[in-house]
LOSEKE-969117 format. One line per 3 residues: their letters; for each residue x negated, y, z negated of N, C-alpha, C, CB. Coordinates in steps of 0.1 Angstrom, whole numbers. Glycine has a CB too. Example, Ala and Ser with C-alpha at 12.3 -4.5 7.8 and 13.67 -1.06 7.14 Angstrom:
AS	-132 -57 -78 -123 -45 -78 -132 -33 -78 -113 -45 -90  -128 -22 -71 -137 -11 -71 -129 0 -79 -141 -6 -57
***
This chain:
MFV	-8 -12 0 0 0 0 -9 12 0 10 0 -12  -5 22 9 -13 34 9 -10 43 -3 -11 42 23  -20 48 -9 -19 57 -21 -26 70 -18 -24 50 -34
FVK	-19 81 -20 -26 94 -19 -25 101 -32 -21 102 -7  -35 110 -34 -35 119 -46 -35 133 -41 -47 115 -55  -27 141 -46 -28 156 -44 -38 162 -53 -14 163 -46
KNF	-48 168 -47 -60 173 -54 -59 188 -56 -72 169 -48  -48 194 -57 -46 208 -58 -48 212 -73 -33 213 -53  -60 211 -78 -63 214 -92 -66 229 -94 -74 205 -97
PSF	-57 236 -101 -60 250 -104 -72 252 -113 -48 258 -109  -81 261 -110 -92 264 -119 -87 273 -130 -104 271 -111  -95 274 -141 -91 282 -152 -90 297 -147 -102 281 -163
FIV	-99 301 -138 -99 315 -134 -86 318 -126 -111 318 -125  -81 309 -118 -69 311 -110 -57 311 -120 -67 301 -99  -57 302 -129 -46 301 -139 -46 314 -147 -48 289 -149
ALL	-57 319 -152 -58 331 -160 -53 343 -152 -72 333 -165  -58 344 -139 -54 356 -131 -39 356 -129 -61 355 -118  -33 345 -126 -18 344 -123 -11 347 -136 -14 331 -118
FLS	-16 341 -147 -9 343 -160 -9 358 -164 -15 334 -171  -21 364 -163 -22 378 -167 -14 387 -158 -37 382 -167  -13 384 -145 -5 392 -136 10 391 -141 -6 387 -122
ACQ	14 379 -145 28 377 -149 31 385 -162 31 363 -151  21 388 -170 22 394 -183 21 409 -182 12 388 -193  19 415 -171 16 429 -170 28 438 -175 13 433 -156
GDL	40 432 -174 52 440 -179 54 438 -193 64 435 -171  46 431 -201 48 428 -215 40 437 -224 45 414 -218  34 448 -219 25 456 -228 33 463 -238 18 465 -219
DFD	46 465 -237 54 473 -247 58 464 -260 66 478 -241  55 452 -260 58 443 -271 49 445 -283 59 428 -267  54 444 -295 46 446 -307 36 435 -308 55 446 -320
RQL	40 423 -305 31 411 -306 34 401 -294 32 404 -319  23 394 -290 25 384 -280 19 371 -285 19 389 -267  24 360 -279 19 347 -282 19 339 -269 27 340 -293
IVG	8 332 -267 6 324 -255 7 309 -259 -7 327 -247  15 301 -252 16 287 -254 11 280 -241 31 283 -257  1 271 -243 -4 263 -232 3 249 -233 -19 261 -232
AYT	11 246 -223 19 233 -224 17 225 -211 34 237 -225  21 212 -213 21 203 -201 34 206 -194 20 188 -205  36 199 -182 47 204 -173 61 199 -177 44 198 -160
APR	62 188 -184 76 182 -186 85 191 -194 74 169 -193  80 199 -205 90 206 -213 93 220 -208 85 207 -227  90 223 -195 91 237 -190 105 243 -194 89 237 -175
EAL	116 237 -190 129 243 -192 132 244 -206 140 235 -185  129 233 -214 132 234 -228 125 245 -235 129 220 -235  112 246 -232 103 255 -239 107 270 -236 89 253 -236
REI	111 272 -224 115 286 -220 128 290 -228 118 287 -205  137 280 -229 149 283 -237 145 285 -252 159 272 -236  137 277 -257 133 278 -271 125 292 -273 124 267 -275
NRA	117 295 -264 109 308 -266 119 320 -266 99 309 -254  129 320 -258 138 331 -258 146 331 -271 148 330 -246  149 320 -276 157 319 -289 148 324 -300 161 305 -292
FEK	135 321 -300 126 325 -311 124 340 -310 113 317 -310  122 345 -298 120 360 -296 132 367 -302 119 364 -282  144 362 -300 157 369 -305 157 368 -320 169 362 -299
KWQ	154 356 -325 154 354 -340 144 363 -347 151 339 -343  132 364 -341 122 373 -347 126 388 -347 108 372 -340  132 392 -336 137 406 -335 148 409 -345 143 408 -320
QEK	157 399 -347 167 401 -357 162 402 -371 178 390 -355  153 393 -374 148 392 -388 136 401 -392 143 377 -390  128 404 -382 116 412 -385 117 426 -379 104 405 -379
KQS	127 428 -370 128 441 -364 116 445 -356 131 453 -374  110 435 -349 98 436 -341 101 429 -327 85 431 -347  97 436 -317 98 429 -304 86 421 -301 100 440 -292
ISI	88 409 -297 76 400 -294 79 393 -280 75 389 -305  68 388 -275 68 381 -262 61 367 -264 62 389 -251  69 357 -261 63 343 -261 61 339 -247 71 333 -269
KAS	49 337 -242 47 333 -228 41 319 -228 37 343 -221  45 312 -218 40 298 -217 34 296 -203 51 288 -219  23 288 -203 16 283 -191 19 268 -190 1 287 -191
FLS	22 263 -178 25 249 -176 16 243 -166 40 248 -172  9 233 -170 0 225 -162 0 211 -166 -15 231 -163  -5 202 -158 -6 188 -163 -15 188 -175 -13 179 -152
SGA	-12 179 -184 -18 180 -198 -33 181 -198 -13 168 -206  -40 172 -190 -54 173 -190 -59 186 -184 -59 162 -181  -53 191 -174 -57 204 -168 -55 215 -178 -50 207 -155
QSR	-44 215 -185 -41 226 -195 -51 225 -206 -27 224 -201  -54 213 -211 -64 212 -222 -78 217 -217 -65 197 -226  -82 214 -205 -95 218 -200 -95 233 -198 -98 211 -187
AVK	-84 239 -194 -83 253 -192 -85 261 -205 -70 257 -185  -79 256 -216 -80 262 -229 -95 260 -234 -70 256 -239  -100 249 -231 -114 246 -235 -123 256 -228 -118 232 -232
DGF	-120 259 -215 -129 268 -207 -126 282 -209 -127 264 -193  -117 286 -218 -115 300 -221 -101 306 -220 -123 308 -213  -91 298 -215 -78 303 -214 -72 305 -229 -68 293 -207
GAQ	-67 317 -232 -65 321 -246 -52 317 -252 -66 335 -246  -47 305 -249 -35 300 -256 -37 299 -271 -30 287 -250  -27 303 -279 -28 302 -293 -21 290 -298 -22 314 -300
VVF	-12 284 -290 -5 271 -293 -6 262 -281 10 274 -297  -9 249 -284 -9 240 -273 2 229 -276 -23 233 -271  9 225 -265 19 215 -266 16 206 -254 34 221 -265
LAL	10 194 -257 4 186 -247 10 172 -247 -11 185 -249  6 164 -237 12 151 -235 5 140 -244 11 146 -221  -8 142 -247 -16 132 -254 -24 138 -265 -26 126 -244
DSD	-26 130 -276 -34 134 -287 -49 137 -282 -35 124 -298  -53 129 -272 -67 130 -267 -69 144 -261 -70 119 -258  -59 150 -255 -60 163 -249 -62 174 -260 -49 166 -240
VER	-55 171 -272 -58 180 -283 -72 178 -289 -47 178 -294  -75 165 -290 -89 162 -296 -100 168 -287 -90 147 -296  -98 170 -274 -108 177 -266 -111 191 -272 -104 177 -251
LVE	-100 197 -276 -101 211 -282 -107 211 -296 -87 218 -282  -104 200 -303 -111 198 -316 -126 197 -314 -106 186 -324  -130 189 -305 -145 187 -302 -151 200 -297 -147 176 -292
AGL	-143 209 -291 -148 222 -286 -148 232 -297 -140 227 -274  -143 229 -309 -143 238 -320 -132 248 -320 -156 246 -320  -121 245 -312 -110 255 -310 -98 251 -319 -106 255 -295
VDP	-96 238 -322 -85 234 -330 -91 227 -342 -76 224 -322  -84 230 -354 -88 224 -367 -88 209 -366 -79 230 -378  -99 203 -371 -99 188 -371 -88 182 -379 -112 183 -377
QWR	-82 190 -388 -71 185 -397 -57 189 -391 -72 190 -411  -57 191 -378 -44 196 -372 -32 188 -374 -46 198 -357  -34 175 -374 -23 166 -377 -17 168 -391 -27 151 -375
ENT	-27 168 -401 -23 170 -415 -16 183 -417 -35 168 -424  -20 193 -410 -15 207 -412 -3 210 -403 -26 217 -408  3 200 -396 14 203 -388 25 193 -392 11 201 -373
PHQ	38 197 -392 49 188 -396 49 176 -387 62 195 -394  53 165 -392 55 152 -385 42 148 -379 65 153 -375  31 150 -386 17 146 -381 14 152 -367 16 131 -381
GVL	20 163 -364 17 170 -351 25 165 -340 3 168 -348  34 155 -342 43 150 -331 55 159 -330 47 135 -333  57 166 -319 68 176 -318 80 169 -313 64 187 -309
VES	79 161 -303 90 154 -297 86 140 -293 96 161 -284  95 131 -290 93 118 -284 100 116 -271 97 107 -295  95 106 -264 102 101 -252 99 87 -250 98 110 -239
RVA	103 81 -239 100 67 -236 96 66 -221 113 58 -238  88 57 -218 84 54 -204 97 47 -198 71 45 -203  101 52 -187 114 47 -181 112 48 -165 126 55 -185
FAV	123 43 -159 123 42 -144 134 52 -139 125 28 -139  131 59 -129 142 66 -121 144 58 -109 138 81 -118  157 55 -106 161 47 -95 171 55 -87 166 33 -98
RAK	173 51 -74 182 58 -66 197 56 -70 181 54 -51  206 64 -66 220 64 -71 225 50 -68 228 74 -64  232 44 -78 239 31 -78 228 20 -78 248 30 -66
NPK	216 23 -80 205 13 -82 205 3 -70 206 6 -95  204 7 -58 205 -2 -47 195 -13 -46 204 5 -34  183 -12 -53 173 -22 -53 174 -31 -65 159 -16 -53
AIH	185 -29 -73 187 -37 -85 175 -38 -94 192 -52 -81  171 -27 -99 159 -26 -107 164 -25 -122 150 -13 -104  160 -35 -130 164 -36 -144 152 -37 -154 173 -47 -146
DWS	141 -42 -149 130 -44 -158 117 -44 -150 131 -58 -165  105 -46 -157 92 -44 -151 90 -54 -139 81 -47 -161  94 -66 -140 92 -76 -129 99 -72 -116 96 -90 -133
DLL	110 -64 -117 117 -60 -105 109 -50 -97 131 -54 -109  100 -44 -103 92 -34 -96 82 -40 -86 83 -26 -105  81 -54 -86 72 -61 -77 79 -67 -65 65 -72 -85
KPG	92 -63 -63 100 -68 -52 93 -64 -39 114 -63 -52  92 -73 -29 86 -70 -16 92 -58 -10 87 -82 -6  83 -49 -5 87 -37 2 91 -26 -7 98 -40 11
LTL	92 -28 -20 95 -17 -29 83 -7 -31 99 -23 -43  86 6 -32 76 15 -33 78 24 -46 75 25 -21  67 28 -52 68 35 -65 61 48 -64 62 27 -76
VTP	65 58 -72 57 70 -74 54 71 -89 64 83 -68  42 76 -92 38 78 -106 27 89 -106 33 65 -113  25 96 -116 14 106 -116 1 99 -117 16 115 -128
NPK	-10 107 -115 -24 103 -115 -29 103 -129 -32 112 -105  -34 91 -134 -40 91 -147 -52 99 -150 -43 77 -151  -58 104 -139 -70 113 -140 -66 126 -145 -78 113 -127
TSG	-54 131 -142 -50 144 -145 -37 145 -154 -47 152 -133  -29 134 -154 -16 134 -161 -16 125 -173 -6 130 -151  -11 131 -184 -8 123 -196 3 113 -194 -5 132 -208
GAQ	13 118 -186 24 109 -183 20 96 -176 35 116 -175  10 98 -167 5 86 -160 -2 77 -169 -5 91 -149  -9 82 -179 -16 73 -188 -6 65 -197 -25 81 -197
WNV	5 72 -201 16 65 -208 21 54 -199 27 75 -212  24 57 -186 29 47 -177 20 34 -176 31 53 -163  8 37 -175 -2 25 -173 -2 17 -186 -16 31 -171
LAA	-2 23 -198 -2 16 -210 11 9 -212 -5 25 -222  22 15 -208 35 8 -210 36 -4 -202 46 18 -206  31 -4 -189 32 -15 -180 23 -26 -186 28 -11 -166
YGA	11 -23 -189 2 -33 -194 7 -39 -207 -13 -27 -196  11 -30 -216 16 -35 -229 28 -44 -228 19 -23 -238  37 -41 -219 49 -49 -218 45 -63 -213 59 -43 -208
ALR	35 -64 -204 31 -77 -200 23 -84 -211 22 -75 -187  15 -77 -218 7 -83 -228 16 -89 -240 -3 -74 -234  27 -82 -242 37 -86 -252 47 -97 -247 44 -74 -257
GHV	45 -102 -235 53 -113 -230 66 -109 -224 55 -122 -241  67 -97 -219 80 -92 -214 80 -89 -199 84 -79 -221  70 -95 -192 71 -94 -177 70 -108 -171 58 -86 -172
HGF	82 -112 -166 83 -126 -161 73 -129 -150 97 -128 -155  66 -141 -151 57 -145 -141 42 -142 -145 60 -139 -128  40 -135 -156 26 -132 -160 24 -136 -174 24 -116 -158
EAT	13 -142 -177 9 -147 -190 8 -135 -200 -3 -155 -190  11 -137 -212 10 -127 -222 -4 -127 -228 20 -129 -234  -14 -124 -219 -28 -124 -222 -34 -112 -216 -35 -137 -218
PQG	-46 -107 -220 -52 -96 -213 -54 -98 -198 -66 -93 -220  -58 -111 -194 -59 -113 -180 -46 -112 -173 -65 -127 -178  -35 -118 -179 -22 -117 -173 -17 -103 -172 -12 -126 -181
AGN	-19 -95 -182 -15 -81 -182 -22 -73 -172 -16 -75 -196  -35 -76 -171 -44 -69 -161 -39 -73 -146 -58 -73 -163  -36 -86 -144 -31 -90 -131 -18 -83 -128 -29 -105 -131
FLK	-9 -82 -137 4 -74 -135 1 -60 -131 13 -75 -147  -8 -53 -138 -11 -39 -135 -17 -38 -121 -21 -34 -146  -25 -47 -117 -31 -47 -104 -20 -48 -93 -42 -58 -103
VLL	-12 -58 -95 -1 -60 -85 9 -48 -85 7 -73 -88  12 -43 -97 20 -31 -97 15 -19 -90 23 -27 -112  2 -17 -91 -5 -6 -84 -4 -7 -69 -19 -5 -89
RQV	-3 -19 -64 -2 -21 -50 11 -16 -44 -3 -36 -46  21 -14 -53 34 -9 -49 35 6 -49 45 -14 -59  24 13 -54 24 27 -56 22 34 -42 14 32 -66
LAM	31 43 -39 31 50 -26 24 63 -28 45 52 -21  25 70 -39 20 83 -41 17 86 -56 29 94 -35  6 94 -58 3 98 -71 1 114 -71 -10 91 -77
DKG	9 121 -79 8 135 -80 -1 138 -92 21 142 -81  -4 151 -94 -13 155 -105 -6 156 -118 -19 169 -102  7 157 -118 15 158 -131 28 151 -130 17 172 -135
ARD	34 149 -142 47 142 -143 58 149 -136 51 140 -157  58 163 -137 68 170 -130 67 170 -115 68 185 -135  54 171 -110 52 170 -96 57 156 -90 37 172 -93
SIL	54 146 -98 58 132 -94 73 130 -93 52 122 -104  80 135 -103 95 134 -102 101 143 -91 101 137 -115  94 154 -88 98 162 -77 96 155 -63 91 176 -77
SFE	85 148 -62 83 140 -50 94 129 -48 69 133 -51  98 123 -59 109 113 -59 122 120 -55 110 107 -73  124 132 -60 136 139 -56 136 143 -41 138 152 -65
RGL	125 145 -36 124 148 -21 125 135 -13 111 155 -18  127 124 -19 129 112 -11 118 102 -11 133 115 2  107 104 -18 96 96 -17 97 84 -27 83 104 -20
GDV	96 72 -23 96 61 -32 110 56 -35 89 64 -44  111 43 -39 123 37 -44 125 39 -59 123 22 -41  114 40 -66 114 41 -81 103 51 -85 112 27 -88
ALS	106 59 -95 96 67 -101 94 62 -116 101 82 -101  81 60 -119 77 57 -133 76 71 -139 64 49 -134  83 73 -150 83 87 -156 86 87 -170 92 96 -148
YEN	86 99 -176 91 102 -189 107 101 -188 87 116 -194  112 95 -198 127 94 -199 133 108 -198 131 88 -213  126 118 -205 132 132 -205 131 138 -192 124 140 -215
EIL	122 135 -183 121 140 -170 133 136 -162 108 136 -163  136 123 -163 148 117 -156 161 124 -161 148 102 -158  162 125 -174 175 131 -179 176 146 -175 175 130 -195
TGQ	165 153 -175 165 167 -170 170 168 -156 151 173 -172  165 159 -147 169 159 -133 184 156 -132 162 149 -125  189 147 -140 203 144 -140 211 156 -145 206 131 -149
RYG	206 162 -155 213 174 -160 215 185 -150 205 180 -172  205 186 -140 206 196 -130 212 190 -117 192 201 -127  219 179 -118 227 174 -107 220 164 -97 232 185 -99
KKY	208 160 -101 201 150 -92 207 137 -93 186 149 -96  209 131 -81 216 118 -80 207 106 -81 224 118 -67  202 104 -93 194 92 -95 198 87 -109 179 94 -94
ELV	194 75 -112 198 68 -125 186 65 -133 206 56 -122  188 64 -146 177 60 -155 178 46 -159 178 69 -168  167 39 -158 166 25 -163 155 24 -174 162 15 -151
LPK	160 20 -186 150 18 -197 147 3 -198 156 23 -211  134 0 -195 131 -14 -195 132 -20 -209 116 -16 -190  133 -33 -210 135 -40 -223 123 -38 -232 137 -55 -221
STM	111 -37 -226 99 -34 -234 92 -22 -229 89 -46 -233  90 -12 -237 84 0 -232 77 8 -244 95 10 -226  72 19 -240 63 26 -250 69 38 -255 50 29 -243
RIQ	67 40 -268 71 53 -275 61 64 -271 72 51 -290  66 74 -265 58 85 -261 59 95 -272 62 91 -247  48 100 -277 47 110 -288 39 122 -283 42 104 -301
NPV	45 133 -282 38 145 -276 34 155 -287 47 152 -266  21 158 -288 16 166 -299 16 181 -297 2 162 -302  17 189 -308 16 203 -308 5 207 -318 30 210 -310
ALV	-2 218 -315 -12 223 -325 -15 237 -323 -25 214 -323  -20 244 -333 -24 258 -332 -39 257 -327 -23 265 -346  -42 267 -319 -56 269 -314 -62 279 -323 -57 273 -299
KAN	-68 275 -334 -72 283 -345 -82 294 -340 -79 275 -356  -91 290 -331 -101 299 -326 -96 311 -318 -111 292 -317  -83 309 -313 -77 320 -305 -67 329 -313 -70 314 -293
LKD	-67 326 -326 -59 335 -335 -68 346 -340 -52 326 -346  -67 358 -335 -77 368 -337 -75 376 -349 -78 377 -325  -63 377 -354 -60 385 -366 -49 379 -374 -56 400 -361
PLQ	-47 384 -386 -36 379 -395 -22 380 -390 -37 385 -409  -19 391 -383 -6 392 -377 -3 382 -366 -4 406 -372  -13 379 -358 -11 369 -348 -10 355 -354 -23 370 -338
KEL	-18 353 -364 -17 340 -371 -3 338 -377 -28 339 -382  2 349 -383 16 348 -389 26 344 -379 19 361 -396  25 351 -367 34 348 -356 33 334 -351 32 358 -344
AQA	21 329 -349 19 315 -344 24 305 -354 4 313 -342  21 307 -367 26 298 -377 41 297 -378 20 301 -391  48 309 -377 62 310 -377 68 303 -365 67 324 -378
YLA	62 305 -353 66 298 -341 65 283 -342 58 303 -329  54 278 -347 51 264 -349 62 258 -358 37 261 -355  65 265 -369 76 260 -378 89 260 -371 76 269 -391
YLF	92 270 -363 105 270 -356 106 259 -346 106 284 -348  95 254 -340 96 243 -331 102 230 -337 82 240 -325  100 229 -351 105 218 -358 118 220 -365 94 213 -368
SQE	124 232 -362 137 235 -368 148 227 -361 140 250 -367  160 226 -367 171 219 -361 175 226 -348 183 218 -371  174 239 -348 178 247 -336 169 243 -324 178 262 -339
AQS	156 244 -326 147 241 -315 148 226 -311 133 244 -319  149 217 -321 149 203 -318 162 199 -310 148 195 -331  173 207 -313 185 205 -306 184 209 -291 197 213 -312
IFA	176 219 -289 173 224 -275 165 213 -268 166 237 -275  155 208 -275 147 197 -269 156 185 -265 136 193 -278  165 182 -274 174 170 -272 183 173 -260 183 168 -284
KHG	188 185 -258 196 189 -247 189 187 -234 200 203 -248  175 188 -234 167 187 -222 161 173 -221 156 197 -222  166 163 -229 163 149 -227 152 144 -236 158 147 -213
FRP	146 152 -245 136 148 -254 142 142 -266 126 159 -258  135 132 -273 140 126 -285 135 135 -297 136 112 -286  144 140 -305 139 148 -316 132 140 -327 151 155 -323
VLE	123 146 -334 116 139 -345 123 141 -358 102 144 -346  133 149 -359 140 151 -372 150 140 -375 148 165 -372  150 135 -387 159 125 -391 173 130 -389 157 120 -405
GMK	182 121 -385 196 124 -383 199 130 -369 200 135 -393  188 131 -361 191 137 -347 186 126 -337 183 150 -345  183 114 -341 178 104 -331 188 94 -326 167 97 -339
NKF	200 95 -330 209 84 -327 216 85 -313 220 84 -338  215 96 -306 222 98 -294 215 90 -282 222 113 -290  203 85 -284 196 78 -274 197 63 -276 182 83 -273
SEA	198 56 -265 197 41 -266 182 37 -268 203 34 -253  180 25 -272 166 21 -275 163 8 -268 164 20 -290  150 6 -265 145 -6 -259 145 -17 -269 131 -4 -253
EDL	146 -29 -264 145 -41 -273 132 -42 -280 149 -54 -266  121 -40 -272 108 -41 -277 100 -28 -275 100 -53 -270  98 -21 -286 92 -7 -285 78 -8 -292 101 3 -292
FDI	68 -2 -286 55 -1 -291 49 12 -289 46 -12 -285  39 16 -297 33 29 -296 18 28 -294 36 38 -308  11 39 -294 -3 39 -291 -11 31 -301 -8 53 -290
SFF	-6 29 -313 -13 21 -323 -15 7 -318 -6 21 -336  -7 2 -309 -8 -11 -304 -21 -13 -296 4 -15 -294  -26 -2 -291 -39 -2 -284 -51 3 -292 -38 6 -271
GGW	-48 6 -305 -59 10 -314 -61 25 -314 -72 4 -310  -51 33 -309 -52 48 -309 -57 53 -296 -61 52 -320  -56 66 -294 -59 72 -281 -74 71 -277 -55 86 -280
SKA	-83 73 -287 -97 72 -284 -101 58 -278 -105 75 -297  -96 48 -285 -99 34 -280 -92 32 -267 -95 24 -290  -80 36 -265 -72 33 -253 -79 40 -241 -58 38 -254
TRD	-84 52 -243 -90 60 -233 -103 52 -228 -94 74 -237  -111 48 -238 -123 40 -234 -119 27 -227 -131 37 -247  -110 20 -233 -107 7 -228 -100 7 -214 -98 -1 -237
FFA	-92 17 -211 -84 18 -199 -89 27 -188 -70 21 -202  -94 39 -192 -96 50 -182 -110 54 -180 -88 61 -186  -119 49 -189 -134 51 -187 -139 42 -176 -141 49 -200
KGG	-151 45 -172 -158 37 -161 -158 22 -165 -172 42 -159  -153 14 -156 -152 -1 -159 -140 -5 -168 -164 -5 -166  -131 5 -171 -119 2 -179 -109 -6 -172 -113 15 -184
IFV	-99 -10 -180 -88 -19 -174 -81 -13 -163 -78 -23 -185  -77 0 -164 -70 6 -153 -79 8 -141 -65 20 -157  -92 11 -143 -101 13 -132 -103 0 -124 -115 18 -137
KAS	-105 -11 -132 -106 -24 -125 -94 -28 -118 -110 -34 -135  -82 -25 -124 -70 -29 -117 -68 -21 -104 -58 -27 -127  -71 -8 -105 -69 0 -93 -79 -4 -82 -71 15 -96
EGA	-91 -8 -86 -101 -13 -76 -96 -26 -70 -114 -15 -82  -90 -35 -79 -85 -47 -74 -73 -46 -65 -81 -56 -86  -65 -35 -67 -53 -32 -59 -58 -25 -46 -44 -23 -66
RTD	-71 -22 -44 -76 -16 -32 -69 -2 -30 -74 -24 -20  -67 5 -41 -62 19 -40 -74 28 -40 -52 22 -51  -71 41 -38 -82 51 -37 -78 63 -46 -84 56 -23
F	-83 63 -58 -80 74 -67 -91 84 -68 -76 69 -81
***
């Protein structure tokens, strides 16, 4: 199967120039805050930011501006590391936050200093299928049907893609993919065969689902919330939650090094606290994310077999084992004769 990758990676300088140009009209605000986010929560975060601006104006009698930049998680993390001045990051993977810890920008104790150990929202790895599910896709093994084509983001740039890879491998390793042994070799073989079905890889989760919406592929491997967001905006595709899948946990953290004064720090801390409020979590839920607050989790159906990153020993180990040179994903992609 032919696989292509879109390599339109924005540099930090282009991102900064475009972002600053967009902010030129905001000079009259008393305070400003910049959020560096991955692509999936765009609509939810914009709504939340407007609500927080209004709340601050009412309570503090100050006008503020919350601006957000949206890139694939890895690209956003690297942009902040290279000098993009976001004071808050909301990313797809813990490892993208840890990159900023290693750069001295985020407090090493960011999990302990953030509600819910830094997990802002959850999602699940799921499938988007065409209306009425014409290919009868119900579980992982169905993705291997002859002639079926998939779209998924690129693990080199997208956190969503890494979740997808781990979910597929994990489901097989846990014995939930018919026809493959529940062993590392069997799971690796499944991943290799699955990659042969991939038609296109985009740089981010949002780009990938947009390609699917334009008619590319029979199935999109994606965040559950991306699929629900598309449905909310009238897209005619359906969500399939496989029997075994992965709990996606998306982290948020303050970029301590970019908080230049006490007033800015006060604003950032208040914003962070608001993200975990019932009001903000309800907005996230409206846009397809699973809230982390107790009592708000019951509206979503659940997979029979659910596992998280701890199944792979945490993100540091998973990154080494799967995505580093000679890793499981790298070997599987080479075996599938794809070109990443």
